[in-house]
VEXVEXFI-971865 format. One line per 2 residues: their letters; for each residue x negated, y negated, z negated of N, C-alpha, C, O. Coordinates in pm, 1 decimal. Example, Ala and Ser with C-alpha at 12.3 -4.5 7.8 and 13.67 -1.06 7.14 Angstrom:
AS = -1319.0 569.0 -780.0 -1230.0 450.0 -780.0 -1320.0 330.0 -780.0 -1423.6 331.9 -846.5; -1285.0 225.0 -708.0 -1367.0 106.0 -714.0 -1290.0 -3.0 -787.0 -1340.9 -113.8 -803.9
// end
This chain:
MK = 354.0 1005.4 -2302.1 393.4 1084.8 -2243.1 341.2 999.9 -2104.7 343.2 877.2 -2094.6; 303.2 1076.8 -2021.0 306.7 1080.0 -1921.9 410.5 991.8 -1761.9 503.5 1059.5 -1718.1
NP = 395.2 912.6 -1722.9 495.7 910.5 -1599.1 486.8 966.9 -1495.2 402.0 948.2 -1407.9; 666.6 1119.6 -1496.4 659.1 1207.9 -1447.0 606.1 1173.7 -1240.7 551.5 1236.8 -1150.3
KN = 678.9 1012.7 -1265.3 715.7 975.4 -1089.0 587.5 943.9 -1109.3 685.6 951.6 -1035.3; 482.8 918.7 -1127.3 329.8 851.8 -1067.3 244.7 960.9 -1076.8 161.9 990.1 -1163.0
PK = 295.5 1044.6 -922.2 149.4 1158.2 -945.9 -9.7 1071.1 -930.2 -19.0 953.1 -963.9; -81.8 1119.1 -896.3 -218.4 1105.3 -996.1 -225.6 1123.6 -848.1 -134.7 1171.2 -780.2
NS = -424.3 1051.9 -771.6 -456.8 1082.6 -619.0 -547.6 1076.9 -656.3 -603.9 976.4 -699.7; -617.4 1268.0 -644.1 -704.4 1229.7 -679.3 -804.5 1248.0 -529.7 -801.3 1354.2 -467.6
GS = -885.8 1137.6 -486.7 -990.3 1152.7 -315.2 -741.0 1145.2 -218.9 -647.1 1069.1 -242.5; -750.7 1222.4 -159.7 -663.1 1209.8 -61.4 -519.0 1288.4 -44.8 -412.6 1279.5 16.6
RA = -580.3 1363.1 -131.3 -425.1 1456.3 -199.3 -352.3 1386.9 -307.5 -407.3 1326.2 -399.3; -251.0 1397.3 -294.1 -96.5 1323.5 -401.8 -85.2 1476.0 -574.8 -32.0 1577.4 -529.8
SL = -103.0 1484.7 -649.8 -175.4 1506.6 -738.2 -130.2 1511.6 -829.6 -140.7 1404.7 -889.6; -60.5 1610.9 -900.2 -24.8 1528.3 -1066.3 -149.6 1640.4 -1185.4 -245.3 1713.0 -1158.5
TT = -90.9 1606.5 -1297.6 -140.3 1705.5 -1366.1 -73.3 1797.1 -1510.0 22.8 1872.6 -1495.2; -99.0 1789.1 -1562.0 -90.1 1966.3 -1564.8 47.9 1932.6 -1717.2 130.8 2007.6 -1768.7
GQ = 20.5 1822.2 -1736.1 153.4 1746.0 -1815.3 281.3 1695.4 -1733.2 402.9 1700.5 -1751.5; 200.7 1646.8 -1638.8 363.2 1589.6 -1509.7 456.3 1710.0 -1513.7 579.2 1711.8 -1519.7
AA = 326.7 1858.7 -1506.8 427.4 1946.8 -1400.7 503.2 1986.4 -1510.6 615.1 2035.6 -1495.8; 441.1 1965.7 -1642.2 494.1 2051.7 -1734.6 672.9 1993.0 -1769.7 787.8 2036.7 -1775.5
SH = 574.2 1833.9 -1789.7 780.6 1760.8 -1820.0 836.6 1807.1 -1723.5 940.9 1861.5 -1759.5; 804.5 1819.8 -1511.8 910.7 1818.5 -1470.6 1025.9 1982.5 -1492.8 1148.3 1992.0 -1502.4
CQ = 922.9 2081.8 -1493.9 947.5 2179.9 -1486.8 1017.2 2243.9 -1683.9 1033.3 2361.1 -1718.0; 1048.7 2083.3 -1794.4 1073.7 2112.7 -1867.7 997.1 2227.3 -1971.3 1038.1 2247.0 -2085.6
VS = 909.1 2281.2 -1927.2 821.2 2323.1 -2011.6 736.7 2330.2 -2119.5 821.9 2294.2 -2200.8; 617.9 2350.9 -2201.3 550.9 2352.3 -2274.9 421.7 2303.4 -2213.6 465.5 2384.5 -2132.0
TP = 289.8 2246.7 -2162.2 182.9 2234.9 -2170.4 95.7 2407.8 -2152.4 73.2 2467.0 -2046.9; 61.6 2453.6 -2297.0 46.9 2567.4 -2250.9 190.2 2631.8 -2138.9 211.2 2556.3 -2044.0
TL = 229.9 2686.1 -2141.5 290.3 2754.7 -2094.6 305.7 2728.0 -1867.7 314.3 2785.9 -1759.4; 299.4 2618.4 -1926.3 185.1 2576.6 -1694.4 68.1 2586.4 -1693.5 15.0 2583.1 -1582.5
KT = -24.3 2603.0 -1821.0 -152.3 2659.9 -1794.0 -103.8 2825.2 -1743.9 -151.1 2891.8 -1651.8; 39.2 2872.2 -1869.1 -65.2 3013.1 -1857.4 5.0 2996.7 -1662.1 -67.9 3043.6 -1574.7
WI = 131.8 2935.0 -1622.2 142.5 3029.2 -1514.0 57.6 2937.5 -1418.2 111.4 2917.4 -1309.3; -73.5 2873.9 -1439.6 -147.8 2847.0 -1345.3 -232.0 2961.1 -1340.3 -278.9 2986.3 -1229.3
RE = -281.7 3084.6 -1495.3 -373.1 3136.0 -1477.8 -338.4 3243.6 -1423.8 -420.2 3311.5 -1361.7; -191.5 3284.3 -1439.5 -182.6 3398.8 -1378.7 -151.6 3425.6 -1223.7 -103.6 3529.1 -1177.5
GR = -206.4 3257.4 -1120.6 -212.6 3254.9 -1028.0 -12.4 3207.3 -920.5 30.6 3184.9 -807.4; 41.4 3221.1 -1086.6 186.7 3180.6 -1023.0 149.7 3038.4 -920.2 169.6 3030.1 -799.0
LR = 100.1 2950.6 -996.5 135.9 2811.1 -918.8 -40.2 2806.5 -956.0 -98.6 2853.3 -1053.7; -108.5 2712.3 -807.2 -202.8 2702.9 -792.7 -234.4 2586.2 -788.3 -154.7 2496.2 -762.0
AF = -403.4 2563.2 -823.4 -472.7 2430.4 -890.1 -613.8 2409.0 -882.6 -682.4 2473.1 -962.3; -670.3 2332.6 -803.7 -806.8 2254.2 -860.2 -802.6 2162.5 -991.5 -713.1 2103.3 -1051.7
KT = -957.5 2179.8 -1010.0 -1026.3 2075.7 -1111.7 -1056.5 1962.7 -1062.2 -1090.4 1969.9 -944.1; -1057.3 1844.9 -1114.1 -1121.0 1769.9 -1058.2 -1289.9 1779.1 -1132.0 -1344.4 1846.9 -1219.1
PG = -1323.6 1682.5 -1050.6 -1496.5 1645.8 -1115.7 -1518.2 1640.4 -1295.5 -1629.8 1662.5 -1342.7; -1444.4 1620.9 -1350.9 -1427.4 1586.9 -1441.0 -1431.3 1809.7 -1539.8 -1514.3 1861.5 -1614.5
GH = -1279.6 1871.6 -1471.2 -1316.2 1975.8 -1518.9 -1174.3 1927.5 -1570.1 -1168.1 1919.4 -1692.8; -1045.5 1889.8 -1493.1 -920.1 1879.4 -1555.7 -819.7 1909.3 -1471.0 -785.4 1819.9 -1393.6
AR = -750.6 2038.2 -1465.4 -676.3 2095.3 -1347.0 -523.0 1991.9 -1389.4 -463.1 1940.5 -1483.9; -518.9 2019.2 -1175.7 -444.4 1920.3 -1134.6 -362.7 1977.6 -1017.4 -391.0 2094.9 -992.8
ID = -289.2 1934.8 -956.9 -180.9 2026.3 -881.2 -155.7 1972.2 -743.1 -69.5 1884.8 -752.6; -181.9 1982.6 -661.0 -80.1 1969.4 -532.1 104.4 1943.3 -523.2 192.2 2022.3 -557.8
VG = 125.5 1746.2 -439.8 184.0 1786.3 -477.5 306.7 1922.1 -376.9 410.1 1985.6 -397.7; 253.8 1911.5 -320.6 316.2 1988.1 -171.6 269.1 2177.7 -299.4 350.6 2232.7 -373.5
EF = 197.7 2199.2 -288.2 156.5 2329.6 -347.7 273.4 2319.0 -494.9 331.0 2422.6 -527.8; 298.6 2192.2 -572.0 414.5 2231.7 -686.3 537.2 2229.7 -614.5 625.0 2311.4 -641.9
QR = 563.8 2076.5 -454.2 676.3 2158.3 -433.4 796.2 2362.1 -395.9 907.3 2414.5 -402.9; 644.0 2385.7 -357.1 670.1 2478.5 -292.9 704.8 2650.7 -447.1 784.4 2742.1 -468.9
FL = 586.4 2593.2 -500.3 661.0 2618.5 -627.4 719.1 2625.0 -674.5 710.4 2718.9 -753.5; 859.7 2525.9 -684.3 995.7 2485.8 -727.2 1052.9 2546.8 -729.2 1100.8 2629.3 -806.9
KQ = 1063.9 2495.1 -575.7 1160.0 2576.2 -459.0 1076.9 2762.5 -465.6 1139.6 2845.5 -399.7; 977.9 2803.4 -522.9 1095.2 2996.9 -519.1 1077.8 3039.5 -591.3 1063.8 3159.6 -614.2
HR = 1069.1 2880.5 -703.1 1137.2 2926.0 -835.9 1229.5 2846.1 -860.4 1222.1 2762.7 -950.6; 1349.6 2862.9 -768.1 1412.7 2777.0 -788.2 1528.3 2665.1 -854.8 1650.4 2653.8 -865.8
MP = 1336.9 2553.6 -909.5 1394.3 2465.6 -968.6 1386.5 2321.8 -863.2 1361.8 2292.0 -746.3; 1430.7 2252.3 -1008.9 1494.8 2083.4 -882.5 1369.4 2026.7 -844.8 1292.1 2021.9 -940.5
TY = 1297.5 1957.9 -680.2 1205.1 1936.6 -634.0 1132.9 1818.7 -659.1 1196.9 1751.7 -578.1; 1059.6 1746.0 -700.7 1019.5 1673.2 -756.9 969.8 1569.8 -664.6 885.5 1566.8 -575.0
PI = 1093.0 1444.1 -744.6 1051.1 1301.3 -712.7 965.7 1256.1 -634.4 1036.9 1158.4 -611.3; 875.5 1237.0 -570.4 855.0 1217.9 -386.8 784.3 1052.6 -467.9 854.0 1002.5 -556.1
PP = 675.0 995.0 -437.0 753.3 827.4 -441.1 708.2 800.8 -306.8 647.2 885.3 -241.2; 742.4 661.4 -255.0 743.6 569.9 -147.4 592.3 605.9 -144.8 512.0 639.0 -232.0
AP = 582.6 580.5 30.5 465.9 511.5 68.2 430.2 419.8 -1.7 523.8 360.7 -55.5; 255.4 354.3 -40.3 255.6 204.7 -80.8 249.5 125.6 68.5 174.6 160.7 159.7
AG = 321.7 38.1 73.6 342.1 -109.7 121.1 180.7 -142.9 222.4 61.0 -140.0 193.8; 258.0 -172.7 345.6 140.1 -167.8 363.7 78.5 -332.8 431.6 189.2 -369.4 471.0
VL = 20.6 -405.6 455.6 -27.2 -454.7 364.3 -183.4 -522.7 547.5 -305.5 -507.3 543.5; -121.6 -571.3 636.9 -219.4 -613.7 673.1 -275.2 -755.6 743.9 -220.7 -801.7 844.2
VV = -432.8 -842.0 655.2 -479.6 -918.1 662.9 -598.3 -956.8 802.2 -706.2 -914.7 843.9; -512.5 -1046.9 831.1 -593.4 -1144.9 942.1 -677.4 -1263.4 958.8 -637.1 -1379.4 967.8
DD = -807.8 -1219.1 962.3 -848.5 -1387.2 965.8 -972.3 -1362.5 1019.8 -1024.9 -1261.8 972.4; -1046.3 -1429.1 1115.4 -1208.4 -1448.0 1146.3 -1294.7 -1539.7 1090.5 -1372.0 -1617.4 1146.4
EP = -1258.5 -1510.0 901.3 -1354.0 -1559.0 841.1 -1403.6 -1386.3 779.5 -1330.1 -1319.0 707.4; -1492.6 -1357.3 810.9 -1578.6 -1155.4 744.2 -1522.7 -1164.8 537.9 -1472.6 -1072.9 473.2
QV = -1571.9 -1366.7 467.1 -1567.1 -1330.1 320.9 -1419.5 -1324.0 204.1 -1384.3 -1286.8 92.1; -1357.0 -1414.5 373.3 -1220.8 -1468.9 315.6 -1178.2 -1298.3 349.3 -1170.8 -1241.9 240.2
VE = -1148.9 -1201.4 462.0 -1099.7 -1003.8 438.3 -1151.3 -976.5 318.2 -1074.5 -960.7 223.2; -1321.2 -964.0 298.1 -1357.4 -902.0 223.4 -1267.5 -933.7 98.8 -1231.4 -826.1 51.2
ML = -1206.3 -1062.7 11.9 -1218.0 -1076.9 -111.2 -1051.1 -1106.8 -64.0 -1014.7 -1192.1 -144.9; -958.2 -1082.6 9.4 -851.1 -1005.6 -30.3 -810.3 -863.9 11.8 -691.2 -834.3 2.5
VE = -917.9 -753.9 67.1 -882.7 -661.9 39.3 -964.2 -657.6 -88.4 -876.1 -692.2 -167.1; -1056.9 -641.4 -152.5 -1077.9 -598.6 -284.8 -997.1 -644.4 -359.0 -1016.6 -615.9 -477.1
FL = -887.6 -722.9 -331.5 -792.3 -843.5 -399.0 -702.5 -698.6 -441.2 -690.7 -637.6 -547.5; -625.2 -668.9 -250.4 -547.8 -595.8 -316.0 -551.4 -443.7 -347.0 -464.0 -400.9 -422.5
TH = -640.7 -360.2 -298.1 -759.3 -277.1 -326.7 -699.2 -225.0 -453.1 -625.3 -127.4 -466.0; -756.8 -331.5 -571.1 -721.4 -288.2 -693.0 -622.5 -322.5 -720.7 -594.3 -291.3 -836.4
HP = -546.6 -376.6 -668.8 -401.4 -411.7 -801.3 -354.0 -286.9 -788.6 -389.7 -172.2 -761.9; -255.8 -354.7 -819.2 -221.5 -218.0 -975.0 -71.5 -170.8 -856.5 -0.4 -78.7 -896.9
RG = -43.3 -221.6 -751.5 86.2 -190.2 -727.5 40.6 -65.1 -548.9 119.5 3.2 -483.7; -116.6 -85.9 -527.2 -117.0 4.0 -507.4 -42.1 -22.5 -337.1 75.8 -3.1 -307.6
FK = -155.3 -72.2 -243.3 -131.0 -96.3 -72.1 -274.7 -25.0 -15.8 -388.8 2.2 -53.1; -168.7 -13.3 122.1 -234.6 71.2 279.3 -311.6 -87.5 336.5 -229.5 -178.2 350.0
IE = -433.2 -117.4 363.7 -473.7 -197.8 389.4 -501.7 -193.9 484.6 -510.0 -74.8 514.6; -545.2 -303.6 630.6 -579.3 -257.0 722.4 -638.1 -395.1 757.2 -701.6 -423.1 655.5
TA = -647.7 -463.1 815.0 -734.2 -556.3 840.5 -799.7 -627.3 1036.3 -860.1 -537.4 1094.7; -794.3 -699.0 1081.3 -778.9 -762.6 1215.0 -848.5 -900.0 1240.9 -802.7 -1007.9 1203.4
SD = -986.3 -879.0 1322.2 -1061.4 -1028.6 1269.5 -966.8 -1171.1 1356.6 -995.5 -1287.6 1328.9; -857.9 -1137.9 1458.6 -818.3 -1228.2 1580.6 -642.3 -1233.9 1585.2 -590.3 -1240.3 1473.8
GY = -564.6 -1232.4 1683.4 -417.3 -1193.9 1650.4 -436.7 -1096.8 1817.5 -338.1 -1031.7 1851.9; -535.1 -1094.6 1889.7 -426.4 -953.8 1897.2 -472.6 -863.9 1917.8 -449.1 -795.5 2017.4
EA = -561.4 -834.3 1819.5 -619.5 -722.0 1728.4 -533.6 -690.5 1585.6 -533.7 -595.1 1507.7; -471.2 -800.1 1590.2 -366.4 -828.7 1450.2 -264.2 -675.4 1530.6 -243.1 -557.4 1502.5
LI = -229.1 -767.3 1633.0 -68.3 -736.8 1754.4 -31.1 -553.7 1749.4 59.7 -471.2 1739.5; -205.5 -574.9 1767.7 -238.2 -401.3 1808.8 -163.8 -337.1 1709.2 -45.7 -303.0 1715.1
KL = -313.4 -311.6 1536.1 -263.7 -240.0 1470.4 -127.6 -254.4 1361.8 -95.3 -188.9 1262.7; -39.6 -422.0 1460.4 117.5 -354.6 1393.1 183.0 -306.2 1499.5 304.1 -324.4 1487.0
GS = 145.8 -238.3 1624.3 284.7 -95.2 1626.0 263.3 3.2 1561.6 348.7 90.8 1547.7; 66.6 12.8 1474.5 61.8 135.2 1384.2 124.1 157.5 1256.5 167.4 258.9 1201.8
LR = 116.0 9.2 1215.8 104.8 -13.3 1022.4 249.2 -1.0 1075.1 303.9 109.0 1083.7; 307.2 -111.6 1108.7 420.6 -168.4 1038.1 430.7 -223.1 842.9 462.5 -182.1 731.3
PA = 368.1 -360.5 929.6 321.8 -391.1 729.0 404.6 -423.9 688.8 508.3 -435.9 754.0; 392.6 -457.2 544.3 552.1 -487.4 459.2 480.9 -680.3 479.0 504.7 -777.7 550.4
LL = 447.3 -667.2 438.2 347.0 -813.7 484.0 175.0 -851.6 526.2 70.9 -788.7 507.1; 215.8 -1037.0 617.1 25.3 -1036.1 768.0 79.8 -1138.3 645.0 177.2 -1209.2 620.0
IL = -69.2 -1091.4 575.6 -219.2 -1253.0 602.3 -226.2 -1321.7 697.8 -338.7 -1321.2 747.6; -140.1 -1394.6 757.1 -213.3 -1482.1 867.2 -353.3 -1624.3 878.3 -358.5 -1738.3 832.2
DV = -411.8 -1573.5 930.1 -528.1 -1694.2 905.8 -470.7 -1869.3 1001.5 -581.4 -1921.9 990.3; -410.1 -1947.1 1054.9 -360.5 -1994.7 1146.6 -425.3 -2034.6 1238.7 -368.8 -2045.3 1347.5
MM = -605.7 -2079.9 1222.0 -718.5 -2090.1 1330.6 -816.3 -1992.2 1394.4 -927.7 -2000.3 1342.7; -807.2 -1907.4 1486.3 -841.7 -1796.7 1461.2 -891.7 -1751.3 1628.2 -823.6 -1783.6 1725.6
PK = -983.9 -1694.9 1636.2 -1028.5 -1729.7 1834.5 -911.6 -1619.3 1917.5 -806.6 -1568.1 1878.6; -970.6 -1613.9 2019.7 -828.7 -1513.6 2077.5 -740.3 -1634.9 2125.6 -721.4 -1724.3 2208.0
LD = -680.3 -1535.6 1951.7 -445.1 -1595.5 2066.1 -459.5 -1607.4 1791.2 -489.8 -1538.8 1693.6; -407.0 -1750.9 1832.1 -412.2 -1828.1 1664.6 -322.3 -1712.7 1600.8 -264.1 -1615.0 1647.9
GI = -334.4 -1758.9 1491.6 -207.3 -1780.6 1381.4 -50.5 -1811.8 1375.8 25.1 -1747.1 1303.3; -3.1 -1928.5 1468.0 81.8 -1939.7 1537.6 184.4 -1925.1 1603.4 299.2 -1952.6 1568.5
EV = 124.3 -1851.6 1768.5 101.7 -1723.4 1871.5 147.5 -1617.8 1794.4 239.9 -1546.7 1834.0; 88.4 -1599.4 1681.2 92.8 -1422.5 1662.1 252.1 -1458.2 1566.2 354.0 -1440.4 1632.9
CR = 271.0 -1500.9 1433.7 466.4 -1568.8 1434.5 513.4 -1593.9 1525.0 590.5 -1507.0 1565.8; 502.8 -1695.7 1594.8 628.1 -1703.7 1708.7 626.0 -1511.2 1830.2 726.0 -1465.5 1885.6
HL = 518.0 -1462.2 1832.7 564.1 -1334.1 1885.2 608.8 -1263.2 1861.3 668.0 -1193.7 1943.9; 606.4 -1226.8 1676.5 616.3 -1183.4 1502.2 796.5 -1174.7 1566.6 845.4 -1082.7 1632.1
KS = 839.6 -1255.9 1537.6 910.9 -1344.1 1483.3 1040.7 -1365.8 1594.5 1151.5 -1408.1 1561.3; 991.5 -1318.1 1766.5 1074.1 -1297.6 1835.5 1092.4 -1199.7 1920.3 1139.8 -1182.6 2032.6
NP = 1009.6 -1101.2 1782.2 1030.9 -965.7 1863.1 1184.9 -859.1 1740.4 1199.0 -845.9 1618.8; 1244.9 -821.9 1832.9 1346.3 -725.8 1685.4 1264.7 -638.2 1637.7 1321.5 -590.5 1539.5
ET = 1173.4 -594.5 1650.0 1118.6 -491.8 1623.0 1035.7 -479.2 1493.6 1000.5 -388.9 1417.7; 1017.1 -650.6 1507.5 920.7 -672.8 1378.1 889.0 -849.5 1342.1 790.3 -919.5 1319.5
HA = 1064.9 -870.8 1355.2 1140.0 -1029.9 1307.0 1138.6 -1059.2 1141.6 1139.6 -1165.9 1080.2; 1134.5 -846.8 1070.4 1121.7 -846.9 936.7 1063.4 -880.1 887.9 1094.7 -941.8 786.1
IR = 863.3 -852.6 948.1 770.2 -886.4 859.2 759.6 -1033.2 785.4 769.5 -1152.2 815.4; 737.9 -965.1 690.3 746.1 -1109.7 553.3 522.8 -1159.7 589.9 422.7 -1088.7 580.0
IL = 537.8 -1284.1 623.4 393.2 -1332.5 708.1 369.1 -1484.2 590.1 440.0 -1574.6 545.9; 272.9 -1454.3 582.5 159.3 -1539.3 423.8 107.2 -1621.2 497.4 152.5 -1573.2 601.3
GV = 21.0 -1746.8 547.5 11.1 -1804.1 684.9 -108.3 -1779.7 561.2 -70.7 -1718.2 461.4; -239.5 -1823.5 567.1 -350.7 -1904.5 494.9 -342.9 -2016.2 637.2 -256.3 -2014.9 724.7
TG = -436.7 -2089.4 628.7 -527.4 -2235.7 690.5 -631.5 -2306.7 621.7 -597.6 -2374.2 524.5; -710.4 -2304.4 643.6 -854.7 -2441.3 557.1 -822.6 -2605.3 597.2 -867.2 -2704.7 539.8
YP = -715.0 -2598.9 734.6 -635.3 -2711.6 734.0 -499.7 -2772.3 721.9 -450.5 -2775.8 834.7; -433.3 -2812.6 649.1 -390.8 -2848.4 564.6 -242.2 -2892.9 627.4 -131.3 -2849.1 596.8
AA = -280.3 -3001.0 731.9 -138.5 -2992.1 857.2 -133.5 -2944.0 950.6 -95.8 -3015.6 1043.4; -177.2 -2755.2 992.4 -143.1 -2691.8 1070.6 -63.3 -2635.8 978.0 4.3 -2556.6 1043.6
AP = -17.4 -2626.0 823.6 89.1 -2511.5 677.8 256.9 -2580.1 839.2 345.6 -2504.3 878.6; 234.7 -2768.9 898.7 384.8 -2703.5 893.1 444.3 -2641.5 1027.3 561.1 -2610.7 1051.0
EL = 342.0 -2632.7 1101.1 340.6 -2513.6 1230.2 416.3 -2407.8 1220.3 534.6 -2389.1 1248.8; 339.5 -2344.6 1179.2 319.2 -2268.0 1117.9 453.0 -2185.4 1023.7 468.3 -2063.3 1021.0
LS = 526.5 -2271.2 962.5 641.3 -2230.3 859.3 714.4 -2263.2 998.5 814.4 -2192.1 1008.8; 700.3 -2330.7 1086.3 792.5 -2412.3 1166.1 822.4 -2239.6 1268.4 929.5 -2178.9 1267.8
AG = 685.0 -2192.2 1351.5 613.4 -2074.7 1382.1 697.7 -1927.0 1266.3 723.8 -1815.0 1310.3; 714.9 -1957.8 1169.1 844.2 -1820.1 1137.4 716.1 -1765.4 1027.0 742.4 -1650.7 991.0
AD = 598.1 -1812.4 970.8 540.9 -1802.9 879.0 659.6 -1824.5 752.9 749.4 -1908.7 755.5; 625.9 -1694.9 610.4 736.6 -1706.6 484.4 666.1 -1803.2 383.5 752.1 -1837.7 302.4
AV = 590.3 -1839.8 365.0 510.1 -1914.4 292.3 309.5 -1920.5 392.8 242.1 -1831.6 445.0; 286.3 -2076.0 373.3 104.6 -2117.8 353.6 30.6 -2187.7 249.2 44.9 -2293.4 187.9
LT = -89.5 -2051.0 250.6 -155.9 -2059.6 144.4 -246.3 -2219.0 248.6 -253.7 -2232.0 370.8; -303.4 -2320.3 130.2 -473.0 -2339.1 197.1 -550.8 -2261.7 98.4 -509.8 -2220.0 -9.9
KP = -671.5 -2247.6 151.0 -827.9 -2161.9 170.6 -905.7 -2362.8 61.4 -869.6 -2477.0 89.9; -1001.2 -2324.3 -42.1 -1002.7 -2183.3 -36.9 -883.2 -2138.5 -148.5 -811.4 -2207.9 -220.4
LA = -897.0 -1948.1 -125.9 -738.6 -1915.0 -174.7 -721.7 -1954.0 -306.2 -800.5 -2046.6 -325.1; -672.8 -1935.6 -384.4 -588.3 -1882.0 -558.6 -573.1 -1806.5 -528.8 -536.2 -1796.0 -411.8
LD = -594.6 -1654.0 -638.2 -624.7 -1589.7 -582.8 -425.4 -1482.5 -684.2 -356.2 -1389.5 -642.6; -416.7 -1562.6 -805.6 -304.0 -1585.7 -858.1 -190.8 -1661.6 -699.1 -72.4 -1690.3 -716.3
EV = -223.3 -1669.9 -636.1 -148.9 -1832.4 -534.5 -103.7 -1617.4 -506.7 4.2 -1564.4 -533.2; -216.1 -1555.2 -455.4 -151.8 -1438.9 -322.3 -92.6 -1357.6 -454.5 28.5 -1377.4 -445.6
ES = -106.0 -1310.2 -523.4 -10.8 -1249.3 -629.0 131.3 -1257.2 -649.7 219.1 -1170.9 -651.3; 132.8 -1440.3 -672.4 282.4 -1472.6 -702.5 372.3 -1429.4 -551.1 492.9 -1408.7 -564.2
HL = 327.2 -1420.3 -449.5 423.2 -1426.3 -290.5 362.7 -1287.0 -269.9 337.0 -1292.4 -149.6; 340.7 -1218.5 -293.1 314.8 -1029.5 -273.3 377.6 -998.3 -411.1 346.0 -889.0 -458.1
AR = 477.5 -1090.8 -497.9 507.7 -1070.5 -568.8 702.9 -1081.2 -548.1 803.2 -1016.0 -577.2; 663.7 -1211.1 -478.1 729.5 -1224.8 -386.2 818.1 -1146.3 -283.7 907.2 -1068.8 -318.5
FV = 793.5 -1166.8 -187.5 712.0 -971.8 -22.6 749.7 -933.0 -19.5 844.3 -927.4 59.0; 708.7 -830.7 -133.7 693.0 -699.0 -145.5 726.1 -697.1 -214.8 715.2 -766.6 -315.8
D = 848.9 -515.2 -157.8 977.0 -460.9 -219.7 871.9 -366.5 -378.8 933.6 -303.3 -464.6
// end
């Protein structure tokens, strides 16, 4: 049986399979498909020809028929990757994009751009390079940790200069990894820092 609390994502719209919707309504899948055929519940077809129900449409249907609302899963945690080395950014974005947890990912190539993006993203985790042009990772850490609105953001520092790690930690980073990065180490810190 599929997990009814894990809606599928078709493109950018959260949706449910007919089995998930039927399970929530405590009816059989054929009964749910009958509701779709009768037009009582709107569905769309995937490229593979499977029926999917938009979560918003499902909530409308449930409310109309006085059934319990469908639990909306929390939004994915945000991760901001800040590094001036494109290959490092690309590797981390690739890793996070295919991670089973699902993350909202943003990138920045220097400290100033990171601070601008932090204003709207409010990530759970900042993966932050130490040495960058314009504003380095140490100054970004100090800025974030001194601001009550951003001091709770977890910071995973990354550096190609191991001697810089203590200064980044004292500026407020929660941990520091040295380059070249090992993805299993990134994974262990994700598990610690992102709820």
